[in-house]
Structures are given as C-alpha cells and as structure tokens.
Backbone as a ProteinNet text record, in pm:
[ID]
protein_1_A
[PRIMARY]
XXXXXXXXXXXXXXXXXXXXXXXXXXXXXXXXXXXXXXXXXXXXXXXXXXXXXXXXXXXXXXXXXXXXXXXXXXXXXXXXXXXXXXXXXXXXXXXXXXXXXXXXXXXXXXXXXXXXXXXXXXXXXXXXXXXXXXXXXXXXXXXXXXXXXXXXXXXXXXXXXXXXXXXXXXXXXXXX
[TERTIARY]
1867.5	1878.1	1970.9	2063.1	2153.2	2093.5	2122.6	2080.7	2160.3	2094.1	2161.5	2268.8	2250.7	2350.2	2344.3	2455.7	2453.8	2355	2312.9	2223.6	2302.4	2234	2296.7	2337.3	2455.1	2503.2	2556.2	2531.3	2582.4	2713.4	2763.1	2883.2	2848.9	2938.4	2916.7	2930.8	2842.6	2849.2	2976.8	3046.9	3167.1	3180.7	3094.3	3097.7	3049	2985.8	2930.9	2815.4	2799.9	2684.3	2565.2	2464.1	2347.7	2223	2243.5	2131	2046.8	1915.8	1823.5	1815.8	1888.4	1886.6	1759.1	1728.7	1618.3	1668.3	1585.9	1621.3	1511.8	1554.3	1460	1522.3	1438.8	1491.1	1574.6	1683.3	1763.2	1711.1	1655.7	1597.9	1702.7	1705.6	1801.4	1732.6	1751.4	1689.8	1773.4	1707.5	1773.5	1744.3	1847	1829.5	1768.7	1666.9	1599.3	1559	1565.4	1522.6	1399.1	1292.5	1174.7	1195.2	1201.8	1231.4	1109.1	993	866.8	799.4	875	817	869.3	983.3	1037.7	1132.6	1162	1256.1	1393.8	1495.9	1634.7	1712.2	1815.3	1905.7	1999.8	2078.2	2180.1	2275.5	2300.8	2391.1	2322.7	2192.3	2119.8	2057.6	2060.3	2000.2	1848.9	1771.8	1625.2	1583.9	1489.9	1432.1	1302.5	1280.3	1162.5	1043.8	1003.3	889.5	761.5	670.7	544.6	460.3	373	288.9	206.3	153.8	72.9	156.8	286.8	372.7	398.9	401.3	424.5	295.3	181.1	52.9	29.9	-11.6	-40.9	80.4	199	319.2	317.4	374.8	373.4	475.5	460	559.9	685.4	673.1	782.6	889.3	1015.7	1121.6	1134.7	1160.6	1174.7	1296	1366.5	1480	1432.9	1457.1	1409.3	1469.8	1401.2	1449.4	1337.1	1369.1	1279.3	1303.6	1197.2	1209	1116.1	1166.6	1088.2	1031.2	1057.5	1001.5	1108.5	1065.3	1160.5	1219.5	1338.3	1415.1	1443.4	1443.6	1485.1	1606.5	1668.3	1785.7	1789.6	1899.9	1923	1899.1	1942	1925.7	1779.2	1694.7	1551.5	1489.3	1533.1	1483	1535	1661.7	1720	1640	1608.1	1530.7	1392.6	1325.1	1191.4	1196.1	1293.8	1305.5	1336.6	1433.4	1474.4	1366.6	1286.7	1180.3	1051.6	1047.8	927	821.1	857.1	762	756.9	719.8	715.3	607.6	513.4	410.1	470.9	591.7	661.8	725.3	726.2	803.5	717.4	777.2	724.3	834.8	795.1	890.8	881.7	995.8	1002.1	1079.3	1013.1	1083.6	1120.5	1242	1288.1	1340.6	1345.8	1399.4	1349.8	1370.8	1337.5	1470.6	1513.8	1648.8	1664.4	1659.2	1676.8	1770.6	1872.8	1962.7	1885.3	1923.5	1861.8	1740.4	1688.1	1571.3	1619.4	1572.3	1610.3	1536.4	1586.7	1521.1	1378.2	1357.8	1222.1	1129.2	1179	1097.8	1066.1	1163.1	1139.1	1032	1037	934.8	796.9	787.9	659.6	610.1	698.9	660.3	609.9	684.1	642.9	506.8	484.4	356.7	240.7	267.7	160.9	119.6	197.9	171.3	62.7	-17.4	-112.9	-41.5	-19.3	64.7	-10.7	25.4	-34.7	1.3	-74.7	-56.8	79.1	145.4	276.5	390.7	357.3	456.1	432.9	530	516	633.5	611.7	722	781.5	910.5	982.5	943.4	923.3	886.5	1011.8	1015.2	1125.7	1076.9	1166.2	1140.6	1270.4	1260.2	1378.5	1433.6	1564.4	1626.3	1678.3	1663.2	1709	1858.2	1914.3	2055.6	2113.7	2244.3	2311.1	2266.5	2249.6	2203.8	2064.7	1978.2	1845.5	1858.1	1951.2	1972.2	2016.5	2105.3	2152.2	2037.4	1955.7	1839.3	1742.8	1721.8	1634.6	1691.1	1823.2	1887.2	1861.8	1879.7	1856.2	1709.3	1616.9	1474	1441.5	1501.9	1481.2	1540	1657.7	1724.2	1650.4	1588.5	1512.5	1397.7	1342.5	1231.1	1277.9	1408.4	1460.8	1518	1526.1	1581.3	1733	1789.3	1933.8	1999.1	1928.5	1983.7	1904.6	1967.4	1899.6	1987.9	1921.8	1988.7	1958.8	2058.8	2046.6	2072.9	1986.8	1998.3	2002.1	2102	2118.5	2000	1936.5	1827.2	1874.3	1788.2	1818.2	1912.2	1962	2055.3	1982.2	2054.3	1998.4	2041.5	1957.9	1993.2	2116.7	2215.4	2335.4	2379.2	2448.5	2484.3	2626.7	2655.5	2786.3	2777.2	2880.3	2884.5	2889.9	2821.1	2810.8	2803.6	2857.4	2846.6	2710.1	2624.4	2488.6	2393.5	2440.5	2361.8	2450.8	2411.3	2493.9	2418.8	2491.9	2438.5	2482.6	2387	2416.6	2361.9	2453.2	2418.2	2487.1	2444	2509.4	2660.9	2733	2879.1	2933.2	2861	2905.9	2893.5	2794.4	2769.2	2884.4	2969.4	3083.5	3187.3	3166	3259.6	3233.6	3143	3110.7	3229.1
1007.5	863.5	831.2	745.6	700.6	579.1	565.8	448.8	330	217	99	46.3	68.1	27.7	127	145.9	237.9	192.3	286.3	252.9	190.8	110	44.3	149.5	133.5	224.2	143.2	193.2	128.3	189.7	137.6	189.5	231.4	303.5	346.1	227.5	220.9	116.1	133.2	25.2	30.5	-99.5	-111.3	-221.3	-355.7	-361.1	-489.1	-529.8	-657.1	-708.2	-705.9	-629.6	-617	-679.9	-773.6	-845.7	-911.3	-886.2	-945.6	-873.2	-765.7	-691	-606.6	-564.6	-472.4	-330.5	-246.5	-106.4	-18.2	95.4	196.9	334.1	434.1	570.1	606.3	680.7	736.1	877.3	899.7	1029.4	1119.4	1244	1341	1420.4	1376.6	1442.1	1420.5	1390.8	1361.4	1218.8	1142.5	1006.1	1014.4	935.5	938.2	797.5	773.9	648	674.8	601.6	602.7	489.7	520.2	419.1	341.5	387.5	334.1	436	542.4	650.4	788.6	794.6	924.6	907.3	1019.7	1023.1	1062.3	993.7	1024.1	1050.6	1133.8	1154.3	1035.4	1034.7	930.8	923.3	1038.2	1043.6	1010	982.2	944.7	1062.6	1181.4	1299.8	1300.5	1326.8	1330.7	1450.1	1426.2	1533.4	1578.5	1706.6	1765	1762.9	1643.4	1628.1	1662.7	1735.3	1768.2	1643.3	1652.6	1538.2	1488	1578.4	1533.7	1449	1476.5	1401.2	1261.2	1248.4	1118.4	1037.9	1106.3	1038.4	932.6	815.5	707.5	627.7	665.1	589.6	455.8	353.6	220.8	210.5	109.7	79.4	19.4	-28.5	-89.4	15.6	-4.5	86.6	82.5	197.3	210.1	296.2	260.4	335.8	402.6	531.7	600.5	737.4	816.8	949.2	1050.8	1160.1	1275.1	1344.5	1374.6	1416.3	1533.3	1630.2	1749.9	1747.7	1643.7	1633.2	1633.2	1604	1599.8	1738.6	1738.4	1860.4	1940.4	1871.7	1933.4	1855.9	1906.1	1837	1845.5	1798.2	1795.8	1933.9	2039.2	2175.3	2214	2170.2	2199.1	2130.8	2007.8	1936	2002.8	2039.8	2110.1	2235.3	2311.6	2435.3	2406.1	2304.4	2269.9	2224.3	2141	2092.2	2207.7	2289.7	2400.8	2505.9	2528.1	2629	2572.3	2440.6	2376.7	2353.5	2367	2352	2206	2116.7	1974.4	1939.4	2028.7	2002.6	1989.2	2039	2027.6	1890.2	1807.6	1684.1	1558.3	1455	1319.9	1234.3	1123.4	1024.7	908.5	870.3	764.5	644.9	556.8	440.7	341.8	287	190	61.6	55.5	-64.7	-76.8	-195.7	-227.2	-254.2	-162.7	-170.6	-274.4	-399.2	-508.9	-610.7	-652.6	-754.5	-879.1	-934	-1056.8	-1036.9	-914.5	-889.2	-872.2	-958.1	-947.7	-832.6	-792.4	-685.9	-725.5	-852.1	-897.6	-894.5	-933.7	-928.1	-783.7	-694.6	-552.3	-496.1	-532.3	-485.9	-535.6	-660.2	-716.9	-645.6	-618.8	-547.6	-408.8	-335.9	-200.3	-201.6	-300.3	-309.5	-342	-407.1	-448.8	-340.1	-235.3	-132.1	-34.6	6.5	114.7	243	331.1	448.6	577.6	687.7	816.2	858.5	950	987.8	1050.1	1109.4	1170.2	1068.2	942.4	834.9	747.9	747.1	676.8	581.5	452.4	357	362.3	346.7	344.8	219.1	234.8	123	60.1	-71.8	-146.6	-222.5	-242.8	-330.8	-405	-507.8	-586.7	-539.6	-539	-510	-640.2	-655.2	-777.3	-775.3	-653.6	-642.8	-513.5	-504.1	-380.5	-265.5	-292.5	-188.8	-137.9	-229.2	-187.8	-96.8	-127.9	-44	96.4	104.6	235.2	311.3	242.7	306.9	357.6	278.1	319.9	444.2	448.3	564.8	689.7	678.7	794.2	835.9	740.1	772	850.4	812.8	884.8	1025.2	1037.9	1168.4	1265.7	1214.3	1299.5	1369.2	1304.7	1363.7	1442.5	1471.2	1552.6	1473.6	1341.7	1260.1	1256.1	1199.5	1195.6	1072.5	961	835.1	720.9	603.3	485.4	414	331.8	239.6	99.3	13.1	-125.6	-216.4	-315.5	-405.1	-549.8	-623.8	-765	-845.6	-929.9	-1015.1	-1100.9	-1113.9	-1196.2	-1132.3	-1012.9	-948.4	-903.4	-908.7	-873.6	-733.8	-671.4	-542.2	-561.1	-478	-484.4	-342.2	-328.3	-196.3	-157.6	-165.3	-124.9	-102.5	-44.4	-31.3	-170.4	-185.5	-318.9	-313.5	-414.4	-429.8	-485.7	-516.3	-562.7	-446.6	-324	-202.9	-105.3	-73.6	10.4	135.8	244.9	373.2	394.2	425.5	452.1	589.4	680.9	818	851.3	957.6	994.3	1008.4	955.4	954.3	816.9	743	608.3	511.6	537.7	443.3	440.4	540.2	540.6	437.1	370.6	267.4	132	123.2	-6.6	-56.5
1471.7	1457	1340.2	1360.2	1254.7	1185.3	1057.7	982.9	1037.3	1060.5	1114.2	1020.8	893.4	795	680.1	610.2	497	390.1	308.1	198.3	84.2	6.3	-108.1	-211.3	-267.9	-372.9	-489	-607	-726.2	-770.9	-880.7	-942.5	-1084.6	-1148.3	-1285.6	-1380	-1479.3	-1579.2	-1661	-1681.7	-1765.1	-1843.6	-1943.1	-2039.5	-1987.9	-1871.9	-1827	-1919.3	-1941.3	-2015.6	-1920.1	-1953	-1865.2	-1928.4	-2017.3	-2078.8	-1969.4	-1972.7	-1876.2	-1742.5	-1726.3	-1599.8	-1590.1	-1466.9	-1441.5	-1464.5	-1524.2	-1548.4	-1491.8	-1436.3	-1388	-1409.5	-1410.3	-1422.8	-1300.2	-1323.1	-1214.1	-1190.1	-1073.5	-1041.4	-977.6	-1020.2	-967.9	-857.6	-735.2	-620.4	-496.4	-386.1	-258.2	-220.6	-197.9	-149.1	-10.2	14.7	144.3	185.2	313	371.4	455.8	427.9	514.3	613.5	741.4	843.4	889.3	851	902.2	990.9	1025.5	1106	1067.3	999.3	957.4	840.6	776.7	666	716.7	664.5	696.7	568.5	579.2	467.3	456	352.1	331.7	450.4	514.3	629.6	761.3	757.8	878.5	952.8	892.2	954.6	928.4	1034.8	1021.1	936.2	845.4	764.7	830	830.1	893.9	796.8	758.3	667.8	742.7	677.3	743.3	769.3	866.5	903.8	786.2	702.9	589.9	493.1	479.9	389	443.5	576.6	640.8	658.8	655.8	676.9	569	612.8	519.9	475.5	525.2	490.5	564.7	505	568	681.3	763.9	867.8	804.5	682.9	607	572.6	609.1	564.6	411.8	354.4	209.5	175.9	72.3	20.2	-107.9	-121.3	-239.7	-257.2	-335.4	-372.8	-352.6	-284	-284.3	-417	-489.2	-628.6	-656.1	-735.1	-766.2	-907.6	-984.9	-1118.5	-1226.1	-1349	-1459.8	-1483.3	-1534.3	-1560.8	-1433.9	-1319.6	-1194.1	-1144.3	-1038.7	-987.5	-834.9	-782.6	-637.8	-575.1	-642.6	-588.3	-574.8	-666.6	-657.8	-536.3	-509.4	-391.8	-264.8	-264.4	-149.8	-117.7	-219.6	-201.6	-143.4	-195.7	-146.1	-0.6	33.9	172	266.6	230	318	334.4	230.6	239.5	299.1	317.9	370.7	264.7	136.6	27.1	-20.1	71.4	41.8	-60.9	-86.2	-186	-325.7	-346	-475	-493.6	-388.8	-391.1	-396.6	-451.7	-440.2	-378.4	-320.5	-274.5	-370.1	-429.7	-529.8	-473.1	-395.9	-341.1	-451.3	-439.1	-537.5	-474.3	-341.6	-279.5	-135.9	-81.8	57.2	127.3	215.6	273	383.2	343.8	437.6	375.6	449.4	395.7	353.6	239.7	191.4	103.9	92.6	7.9	-136.1	-224.7	-365.3	-432.5	-546.3	-621.6	-657.4	-692.1	-728.2	-607.7	-490	-367.8	-332.8	-349.4	-320.9	-413.5	-541.4	-635.4	-593.1	-549.9	-506	-380.3	-286.3	-163.6	-199.3	-282.8	-321.6	-391	-477	-549.1	-456	-343.8	-252.7	-153.6	-143.1	-42.3	-86.2	9.4	-12.8	28.2	-68.7	-45.1	-75.9	-8.7	-41.6	-184.6	-241.3	-382.1	-412.3	-314.3	-339.1	-328.2	-306.4	-303.3	-425.7	-515.6	-642.6	-660.8	-633.9	-650.5	-791.4	-797.3	-923.4	-1000.3	-1129.1	-1215.1	-1275.8	-1278.2	-1335.2	-1457.6	-1552.4	-1665.5	-1695	-1773.6	-1809.5	-1942.6	-1955.5	-2084.5	-2143.6	-2274	-2339.3	-2368.2	-2378.8	-2415.5	-2359.7	-2366.7	-2326.4	-2415.5	-2543.8	-2636.7	-2597.3	-2550.5	-2502.1	-2379.9	-2290.3	-2171.7	-2212.4	-2310.3	-2358.4	-2423.6	-2502.7	-2564.5	-2457.8	-2351.9	-2241.5	-2173.1	-2153.9	-2092.8	-2177.2	-2308.3	-2394.4	-2393.5	-2388.5	-2382.6	-2255.8	-2143.8	-2017.4	-2027.3	-2085.3	-2094.1	-2184.7	-2291.6	-2383.5	-2311.1	-2207.6	-2133	-2010.6	-2005	-1895.4	-1779.7	-1792.6	-1685.8	-1687.5	-1581.6	-1563.1	-1625.3	-1630	-1678.9	-1621.3	-1613.7	-1561	-1459.8	-1380.9	-1289.8	-1339.9	-1330.8	-1374.8	-1256.8	-1239.1	-1123.9	-1170.6	-1125.9	-1162.9	-1107.7	-1191.1	-1141.8	-1025.1	-924.8	-808	-708.1	-738.6	-646.2	-520.4	-410.9	-280.5	-239.7	-159	-101.6	-14.3	-33.8	50.1	83.1	192.5	244.4	205.7	77.5	28.6	-121.2	-179.6	-325.5	-385.6	-497.4	-555.1	-707	-770.5	-915.9	-956.4	-858.8	-887.6	-915.2	-893.4	-916.6	-992.5	-1115.3	-1201.2	-1243.5	-1250	-1294.9	-1439.7	-1527.9	-1668.4	-1704.3	-1733.1	-1770.5	-1902.4	-1970.5	-2097.4	-2077.8	-2173.6	-2168.8	-2132.7	-2048.9	-2010.9	-2128.9	-2218	-2327.2	-2426.6	-2425.4	-2518.1	-2477.4	-2363.9	-2318	-2383.3	-2478.7	-2541.2	-2621.1
[MASK]
++++++++++++++++++++++++++++++++++++++++++++++++++++++++++++++++++++++++++++++++++++++++++++++++++++++++++++++++++++++++++++++++++++++++++++++++++++++++++++++++++++++++++++++++

C-alpha cells in the first residue's frame, strides 16, 4: 500500500526566530506511519510488525518514529526490525497525518487516545525564545538525543517540506 500523500518534512533551522514555537525531541529511528491498520515506511512499504505490536492501536492514522531508545540510532532500529526483535522498539507518534490538522489539534488527539504501553506520544512544550530552543536542544543531546524539532504554532499538517517544521541539531546553533 502506498501512502496517499507524502509525510510532512521539516527543514534545517537557519536563524529563524522561533519564539513561542512548540519544541519536541527529535528521535533518531525509523519514520513510520500507522495507517489505522498497519505500519508503513516513509516510502509506503508495509512493515512486518508483529500482531502484539499492532494490538490496541487506534483506527486513527498517526505519524511517528520507531525508536530503540536514547543513544541509539537508525541502524539500531533497522537491526531490530530486520531481526524481528520488535520488543526493543517503541512507537513515538508526534502528529496526525491529515491535511488541515493543526499541531495543537494533533497534540489533543494524541493525548486523548488510549494506547498500548509501547506507544508513547512525543511531548511538546513551548519555547519563549530562540535561545530557549537552543538550550532545549543541548539538554536533549546531553541525554543521548539527536536534537529537537520546532513547530510553528497553528501550523497545519502538510505533505511537503515546510518552514513551519524545523530541525535543530548541534552545529545549527552557530548560525545565530
């Protein structure tokens, strides 16, 4: 099954003022779409998730990341998926892939869902300034994370690269 539309993608932060934006950890794993019945890769390829991993998932499509934990990366998730060791993984949904759904509506939908224990919605908070966003990025990196994602308040899910979703990782902050 192909994804009806591409998944939303951000761009690298390059000196934009992100005061008041939403911030969340950027997880280093495999981007995955839950369609309401199965998991798909970014390219629309079905993932052979075990039935127990899909049990209790909502009918609501979710955009997120298959994740193996802090200080792990895409290769660790690849290894777990290929070996069938899904017990090493969590699904970290961060959005609702529907045109017109704002980031705030997606957060409310994610918070309202009853989800299995291996599904942990990504937590968002607001940053007061660009400097706060950079401090948040460093706080995530100190614990083994990759960086943060920044989302413009009121922005809607869209199926293309957008300046409403920015990636901030070490090295980008030198662009101030």
